[in-house]
Phi, psi and omega in degrees: 000145182235143186231150175229151179289146175261111183307141178083002180223177173260010186274140167254132181253140172295140184287347175210172180295161176296126183278161175305316182295328177292314181292324178298320177298319177298312181296317178299318183287329187248340187075016181305135178258110180270014173089177183236029176208156177215157178267139176228161175268120176232128178052044177064026174213156181280134176226141177279135183243102180292147178085359180240148177201193184299330179278335183222076183279359181097006176206160184286138174221145175260177183296338180262008174279157178289140178293139178235169176074021176250144179266179182301318181295322176297317181296318178294319179297322176299314179299317179297317178297315181297321177299308182298319181296315183282333172294317180297329179274359180078016181271341177234147173277166177300336181275347182263148177203158172269143178201169174285149176287154171286168178300318179295321177294318178298317178299318178298322180297327179269359176103006178264107185248357184219053180280135175282150178115153182255353177230161176304322179297318179290329181277343186305120176054042179264353179256103185288150173062030175227124183235162181302337180260002178134208184259355178275126183299329179270121180292153176281161176293142173061034174258339182194160174274099185252008176085170185291343182302317182276336182064032185252358178212163186275007187257128176281327180236227181285157175246151174305140181301145179079008180293323184260159183301147178284164173282179182301340178273353182092015181261135181258155166061034176280349170240131177077193182068283177217165175271133182264150175274144172245163185287327186267163182281154182302316183237000000 
């Protein structure tokens, strides 16, 4: 995993989403059970899909694809394991830890530094005419994995992390590919 500093904070951000191989190492080391169901978007709403999980999301994924089908608790458990593992290896000090970014930190990572609202729910889509790829409402070809609906990339499902160009901070896949978890609650 590779990290870059997030300007205006003390946070280091992973340059891409957690890969299948990273999450697999965590599960192998801990025996963590990420469940036997996952939520997917069907007909513009979330539905639970029994029998599917990060190992079997219903489509092919390689080790460098972003892990899918994990919930917030799984993501926090991964961060806790990575912290303990790297502290034991002497790579982190007792004061350092891995965690999910807050909504404000995630917004800063995508270039939104002045969002109105005090909660993620209040800030959601409050900056008009600004998209992860710029100010044009229609994304350009090959800027992000946005799925077959737009027809702008060759991937029907997830793409290997880092496939598309990074943003100015060096972070990949902040638009498309998968939805990321943040540390704070929606409301």
